[in-house]
C-alpha positions as a printed Julia matrix, in Angstrom:
253×3 Matrix{Float64}:
 -47.26   38.72  -15.97
 -44.74   36.01  -16.83
 -43.18   36.44  -20.25
 -41.49   33.68  -22.24
 -38.91   33.89  -25.01
 -39.31   31.85  -28.18
 -36.73   29.41  -26.8
 -38.8    29.02  -23.63
 -41.99   28.38  -25.6
 -40.23   25.91  -27.87
 -39.11   23.9   -24.83
 -42.51   24.12  -23.14
 -44.55   23.07  -26.17
 -42.16   20.82  -28.07
 -42.69   22.98  -31.14
 -39.75   24.18  -33.16
 -39.03   27.88  -33.38
 -39.75   27.6   -37.09
 -43.24   26.24  -36.32
 -43.91   29.1   -33.9
 -42.85   31.64  -36.5
 -45.06   29.86  -39.07
 -48.09   30.13  -36.77
 -47.33   33.81  -36.37
 -47.09   34.3   -40.14
 -50.51   32.64  -40.51
 -52.01   34.98  -37.92
 -52.75   32.22  -35.4
 -50.59   33.78  -32.69
 -49.03   37.21  -32.26
 -45.87   37.59  -30.23
 -44.87   40.76  -28.47
 -41.43   42.33  -28.44
 -39.26   43.09  -25.42
 -36.85   45.98  -25.05
 -34.2    44.05  -26.96
 -36.72   43.48  -29.78
 -36.9    39.72  -29.15
 -40.16   37.8   -29.42
 -41.9    37.2   -26.07
 -45.1    35.35  -25.22
 -47.51   35.46  -22.27
 -50.03   32.97  -20.82
 -52.69   34.08  -23.33
 -50.34   33.15  -26.18
 -49.64   29.78  -24.56
 -53.39   29.13  -24.31
 -53.72   29.81  -28.04
 -50.79   27.54  -28.84
 -52.32   24.76  -26.74
 -55.61   25.21  -28.6
 -53.8    25.08  -31.95
 -52.11   21.81  -30.95
 -55.43   20.27  -29.91
 -57.22   21.35  -33.08
 -54.44   20.2   -35.41
 -54.51   16.85  -33.58
 -58.23   16.75  -34.44
 -57.18   17.2   -38.11
 -58.81   20.63  -38.38
 -57.21   22.79  -41.07
 -55.36   25.98  -40.17
 -57.86   28.29  -41.87
 -60.66   26.89  -39.7
 -58.44   27.02  -36.61
 -57.85   30.73  -37.25
 -61.61   31.34  -37.43
 -62.14   29.42  -34.18
 -59.35   31.27  -32.36
 -60.7    34.65  -33.4
 -64.31   33.9   -32.44
 -64.82   34.8   -28.75
 -68.2    33.02  -28.75
 -66.94   29.73  -30.16
 -67.75   26.82  -27.82
 -64.38   25.12  -27.5
 -65.51   22.99  -24.58
 -68.22   21.29  -26.65
 -65.74   20.67  -29.44
 -63.27   19.17  -26.98
 -65.96   16.94  -25.45
 -66.92   15.61  -28.88
 -63.34   14.83  -29.86
 -62.52   13.39  -26.44
 -65.2    10.77  -26.98
 -63.74    9.95  -30.39
 -60.24    9.71  -28.91
 -61.42    7.26  -26.24
 -63.01    5.13  -28.97
 -59.84    5.29  -31.04
 -57.72    4.34  -28.02
 -59.99    1.39  -27.35
 -59.58    0.32  -30.98
 -55.79    0.68  -30.83
 -55.76   -1.37  -27.63
 -57.71   -4.12  -29.42
 -55.32   -4.16  -32.36
 -52.3    -4.19  -30.02
 -53.87   -7.06  -28.1
 -54.67   -8.88  -31.35
 -51.1    -8.42  -32.6
 -49.61   -9.51  -29.26
 -51.71  -12.7   -29.22
 -50.68  -13.44  -32.8
 -46.96  -12.91  -32.08
 -47.13  -15.05  -28.93
 -48.82  -17.87  -30.84
 -46.21  -17.71  -33.61
 -43.34  -17.73  -31.09
 -44.82  -20.85  -29.46
 -45.6   -22.3   -32.89
 -49.16  -22.84  -31.71
 -52.4   -22.11  -33.58
 -54.5   -19.17  -32.4
 -58.07  -19.59  -31.34
 -60.33  -18.72  -34.24
 -62.29  -16.37  -31.98
 -59.14  -14.34  -31.28
 -57.8   -13.91  -34.81
 -59.92  -11.03  -36.06
 -61.09   -9.11  -33.0
 -58.98   -6.04  -33.7
 -59.62   -5.96  -37.43
 -63.39   -6.27  -37.1
 -63.48   -3.58  -34.43
 -61.36   -1.36  -36.67
 -63.93   -1.65  -39.47
 -66.73   -0.89  -37.02
 -64.87    2.18  -35.72
 -64.28    3.54  -39.22
 -67.88    2.94  -40.27
 -69.23    4.52  -37.08
 -67.09    7.59  -37.64
 -68.46    8.06  -41.14
 -71.98    6.67  -41.22
 -73.4     5.91  -37.75
 -75.66    8.97  -37.55
 -77.21    8.44  -40.98
 -77.77    4.72  -40.44
 -79.49    5.25  -37.08
 -81.68    8.01  -38.51
 -82.76    5.76  -41.37
 -83.05    2.37  -39.66
 -83.11    3.08  -35.91
 -80.8     2.46  -32.95
 -81.97   -1.12  -32.38
 -81.28   -2.19  -35.96
 -77.88   -0.5   -35.86
 -76.83   -2.17  -32.6
 -78.08   -5.57  -33.83
 -76.06   -5.23  -37.02
 -72.95   -4.13  -35.09
 -73.26   -7.11  -32.74
 -73.68   -9.55  -35.64
 -70.6    -8.17  -37.37
 -68.39   -8.33  -34.27
 -69.5   -11.91  -33.62
 -68.53  -13.14  -37.08
 -66.47  -16.31  -37.18
 -63.12  -16.39  -38.94
 -64.6   -18.1   -41.98
 -67.48  -15.62  -42.18
 -65.1   -12.67  -41.89
 -62.94  -14.04  -44.7
 -66.06  -14.62  -46.79
 -67.22  -11.07  -46.02
 -64.02   -9.63  -47.47
 -64.11  -11.99  -50.47
 -67.71  -11.08  -51.23
 -66.87   -7.38  -51.44
 -64.17   -8.06  -54.01
 -66.55  -10.36  -55.91
 -69.12   -7.56  -55.89
 -66.7    -5.14  -57.53
 -65.75   -7.78  -60.09
 -69.43   -8.29  -60.97
 -69.97   -4.53  -61.19
 -67.03   -4.24  -63.55
 -68.36   -7.03  -65.79
 -71.88   -5.59  -65.84
 -70.58   -2.12  -66.68
 -69.04   -3.5   -69.88
 -71.78   -5.96  -70.89
 -74.98   -5.5   -72.85
 -78.26   -7.37  -73.36
 -78.85  -10.73  -71.69
 -75.24  -10.95  -70.47
 -75.61   -7.64  -68.63
 -78.8    -8.94  -66.99
 -76.9   -12.03  -65.82
 -74.16   -9.92  -64.24
 -76.75   -7.62  -62.63
 -78.33  -10.67  -60.99
 -74.87  -11.69  -59.79
 -74.41   -8.2   -58.32
 -77.68   -8.49  -56.42
 -76.97  -11.96  -55.04
 -73.42  -11.07  -54.03
 -74.47   -7.87  -52.29
 -77.36   -9.67  -50.62
 -74.94  -12.23  -49.17
 -72.56   -9.45  -48.11
 -75.13   -7.39  -46.2
 -76.67  -10.53  -44.67
 -73.3   -11.35  -43.15
 -72.81   -7.75  -42.02
 -76.31   -7.32  -40.55
 -77.06  -10.84  -39.36
 -80.4   -10.8   -41.22
 -81.89   -9.89  -44.6
 -84.77   -7.6   -45.54
 -85.64   -6.56  -49.09
 -86.79   -3.06  -48.18
 -83.69   -2.45  -46.1
 -81.51   -3.77  -48.93
 -83.14   -1.43  -51.41
 -82.97    1.46  -48.94
 -79.29    1.06  -48.17
 -78.42    0.94  -51.89
 -80.38    4.15  -52.39
 -78.39    5.65  -49.51
 -75.15    4.58  -51.23
 -76.2     6.71  -54.18
 -77.63    9.68  -52.25
 -74.79   10.1   -49.73
 -71.56   11.28  -51.32
 -69.42    9.41  -48.8
 -71.07    6.07  -49.6
 -71.16    6.88  -53.32
 -67.44    7.62  -53.32
 -66.69    4.15  -51.93
 -68.21    2.57  -55.04
 -67.54    5.2   -57.69
 -63.87    5.45  -56.72
 -63.48    2.06  -58.38
 -65.43    3.19  -61.44
 -67.84    6.04  -62.07
 -71.42    4.8   -62.02
 -70.91    1.73  -59.78
 -73.23    3.07  -57.05
 -76.02    3.62  -59.58
 -75.4     0.22  -61.16
 -75.65   -1.47  -57.77
 -78.98    0.2   -57.05
 -80.29   -0.65  -60.53
 -79.25   -4.29  -60.09
 -81.06   -4.6   -56.76
 -84.18   -2.88  -58.14
 -84.22   -5.14  -61.19
 -83.79   -8.32  -59.16
 -86.51   -7.27  -56.68
 -88.77   -6.11  -59.53
 -88.95   -2.57  -58.11
């Protein structure tokens, strides 16, 4: 069996010798010793190092990687297949942003205006990619594949003006939530109505249609799902609940 020194492995993998020693300290790999008491590695060790590099690229923490490496029944192939699909999607998104940036730079060099349809392709696709990564499964389970695809299509087909309005509406929503959180009585009711109308306009742009039940349902999901809730409550604790209450009040639910 071929044996490799730590220098050999460092050259093969691109990892520093310090990194290899660190992996050994964490119990992820275990070198052997030759007659001169130097670290040596075999093909099995190289397989483990390759796996570590893949899993760290997938942003899996070292403690979990150690569990995976030490579980002979763990289905690495399925994990790789899942992440390969995500990597292809991410590459497609990066290609869109690179294309978007290249078109923008070319237009600026020529001192010519860009086509409105070209200005936001990469940015809109980036938002779609991030949302799919976080929420796609839950949205499809709640509203169905057809509704999800229709909403995605509507969002990607937004005009420049609609996309700018979409971003402005989200900031206006947070401003209204902030005002309502500090107000009382009739003034609070006014701001809650503003919250409802602003969010209604925002989701109508995002979905391409409006439905009261769906609006109420998605606000409930914002509150029930910690990932959605964090998006609102990171601005101020209680914003997700306030949004739901505002929609319920305006729809008399």
